C-alpha positions as CSV (number, residue, x, y, z in Angstrom):
1,X,0.0,-0.1,0.0
2,X,1.3,3.4,-0.9
3,X,0.0,6.4,0.9
4,X,0.1,9.8,-0.9
5,X,0.6,13.2,0.5
6,X,-2.2,15.7,0.5
7,X,-2.0,17.6,-2.7
8,X,-1.5,21.5,-2.5
9,X,-4.7,22.0,-4.5
10,X,-6.8,19.9,-2.1
11,X,-5.8,22.5,0.6
12,X,-6.8,25.4,-1.7
13,X,-10.1,23.7,-2.6
14,X,-10.9,23.2,1.0
15,X,-10.1,26.8,1.9
16,X,-12.3,27.9,-0.9
17,X,-15.2,25.7,0.2
18,X,-14.8,26.8,3.8
19,X,-14.6,30.5,2.7
20,X,-17.8,30.1,0.6
21,X,-19.6,28.7,3.6
22,X,-18.1,31.3,6.0
23,X,-19.1,34.2,3.8
24,X,-22.5,32.8,3.1
25,X,-23.3,32.2,6.9
26,X,-21.7,35.4,8.0
27,X,-23.6,37.5,5.4
28,X,-26.8,35.7,6.3
29,X,-26.2,36.5,10.0
30,X,-25.3,40.0,9.2
31,X,-28.8,40.5,7.5
32,X,-30.6,38.8,10.4
33,X,-31.1,39.3,14.2
34,X,-28.8,36.4,15.1
35,X,-25.2,36.8,16.3
36,X,-22.2,35.8,14.3
37,X,-20.3,32.6,15.1
38,X,-16.8,33.9,15.7
39,X,-14.3,31.6,17.5
40,X,-14.1,31.4,21.2
41,X,-10.6,31.1,22.7
42,X,-11.0,27.5,23.6
43,X,-11.3,26.6,19.9
44,X,-8.0,28.0,19.3
45,X,-6.5,26.2,22.3
46,X,-7.9,22.8,20.9
47,X,-6.5,23.5,17.4
48,X,-3.2,24.3,18.8
49,X,-3.2,21.1,20.9
50,X,-4.3,19.1,17.8
51,X,-1.3,20.6,15.9
52,X,1.2,19.7,18.7
53,X,-0.3,16.1,19.0
54,X,0.2,15.5,15.3
55,X,3.7,16.8,15.4
56,X,4.7,14.7,18.5
57,X,3.3,11.6,17.0
58,X,4.8,12.3,13.6
59,X,8.1,13.0,15.2
60,X,8.0,9.5,16.8
61,X,7.5,8.0,13.4
62,X,10.4,10.0,12.0
63,X,12.7,8.9,14.9
64,X,11.9,5.3,13.9
65,X,12.6,5.9,10.2
66,X,15.9,7.6,11.1
67,X,16.9,4.6,13.1
68,X,16.9,6.5,16.4
69,X,13.9,4.5,17.8
70,X,14.0,0.8,17.7
71,X,10.4,-0.1,17.0
72,X,7.0,1.5,16.2
73,X,3.8,-0.3,15.3
74,X,3.0,0.0,11.6
75,X,-0.7,0.7,12.4
76,X,0.3,3.5,14.7
77,X,2.5,5.1,11.9
78,X,-0.4,4.8,9.4
79,X,-3.0,6.2,11.8
80,X,-0.6,9.1,12.6
81,X,-0.4,9.7,8.8
82,X,-4.1,9.8,8.5
83,X,-4.4,12.1,11.6
84,X,-1.9,14.5,9.8
85,X,-3.8,14.3,6.6
86,X,-7.1,14.9,8.4
87,X,-5.7,17.9,10.3
88,X,-4.4,19.4,7.1
89,X,-7.8,19.2,5.3
90,X,-9.9,20.1,8.3
91,X,-7.8,23.1,9.2
92,X,-7.9,24.2,5.5
93,X,-11.6,24.3,5.7
94,X,-11.6,26.2,8.9
95,X,-9.2,28.8,7.5
96,X,-11.7,29.5,4.8
97,X,-14.5,29.5,7.3
98,X,-12.9,32.0,9.6
99,X,-11.5,34.1,6.8
100,X,-15.0,34.3,5.2
101,X,-16.4,35.5,8.5
102,X,-13.5,38.1,8.8
103,X,-14.2,39.4,5.3
104,X,-17.8,40.2,6.4
105,X,-16.6,41.9,9.6
106,X,-14.0,44.1,7.9
107,X,-16.5,46.6,6.5
108,X,-18.2,46.9,10.0
109,X,-14.8,47.1,11.9
110,X,-15.7,50.4,13.9
111,X,-18.6,48.6,15.6
112,X,-17.3,46.9,18.7
113,X,-19.1,43.5,18.2
114,X,-17.9,43.1,14.6
115,X,-14.4,44.2,15.8
116,X,-14.3,41.5,18.5
117,X,-15.6,38.8,16.2
118,X,-13.2,39.8,13.5
119,X,-10.2,39.6,15.9
120,X,-11.4,36.0,17.1
121,X,-11.7,35.0,13.5
122,X,-8.3,36.3,12.5
123,X,-6.7,34.5,15.5
124,X,-8.4,31.2,14.6
125,X,-7.4,31.5,11.0
126,X,-3.7,32.0,11.8
127,X,-4.0,28.9,14.2
128,X,-5.5,27.0,11.3
129,X,-2.8,28.0,9.0
130,X,-0.3,26.7,11.6
131,X,-2.3,23.5,11.8
132,X,-2.1,23.1,7.9
133,X,1.7,23.4,8.3
134,X,1.9,21.0,11.2
135,X,-0.3,18.6,9.3
136,X,1.7,18.9,6.1
137,X,5.0,18.4,8.0
138,X,3.6,15.5,9.9
139,X,2.7,13.7,6.6
140,X,6.3,14.1,5.5
141,X,7.7,12.9,8.7
142,X,5.3,9.7,8.5
143,X,7.0,8.5,5.4
144,X,8.2,4.9,6.2
145,X,10.8,3.2,4.3
146,X,9.4,0.3,2.1
147,X,9.4,-3.0,3.7
148,X,11.0,-6.0,2.0
149,X,7.8,-7.0,0.6
150,X,6.8,-7.6,-3.1
151,X,6.7,-3.8,-3.8
152,X,10.1,-3.0,-2.5
153,X,12.4,-1.8,-5.3
154,X,15.2,-4.2,-4.5
155,X,12.8,-7.2,-4.5
156,X,11.4,-6.0,-7.7
157,X,14.9,-5.8,-9.1
158,X,15.8,-9.3,-7.9
159,X,12.6,-10.8,-9.4
160,X,13.4,-9.2,-12.8
161,X,16.9,-10.4,-12.7
162,X,15.7,-13.9,-11.9
163,X,13.2,-13.9,-14.7
164,X,15.8,-12.8,-17.2
165,X,18.2,-15.5,-16.0
166,X,15.4,-18.2,-16.3
167,X,14.4,-16.9,-19.7
168,X,18.1,-16.9,-20.8
169,X,18.5,-20.5,-19.5
170,X,15.3,-21.7,-21.3
171,X,16.6,-20.1,-24.6
172,X,20.0,-21.9,-24.2
173,X,18.2,-25.3,-23.6
174,X,16.1,-24.7,-26.7
175,X,19.2,-24.0,-28.7
176,X,20.9,-27.2,-27.5
177,X,17.9,-29.4,-28.4
């Protein structure tokens, strides 16, 4: 099995999707009597903690790959990679969400309520950008060397060499007959 990194354009698409929803909801809320969503401080704390957890787990996988750690469970390494990918895409959507709300707040910046919500969204967007970076770095740290299974380049080369040797022997036998 070969895992692939999150493509850069997936991140851009997720930001655009989140931004579209953020602008839509914020503009709808702006025209109604409801309050805007914003981002309470504990959301930022949770997002920072998620980024740190992904980096710590990914670093452990990197230590194993570099030979500085004797053993790591392969399932744990794969799950860490999945977590890093999920953080990258989830934070991308949230960047768009908070940036969309921030765009609606900017024209009304002089009003205290919009000013507070805008600052909350700006901080949350920055934290989400840091999470995107943490998730992307985590994905690269979770690259395991290929095992000596059938997909390993050395094994493929050996198999190819054996096939060519067998084919060569068969051709020699046919010539002698």
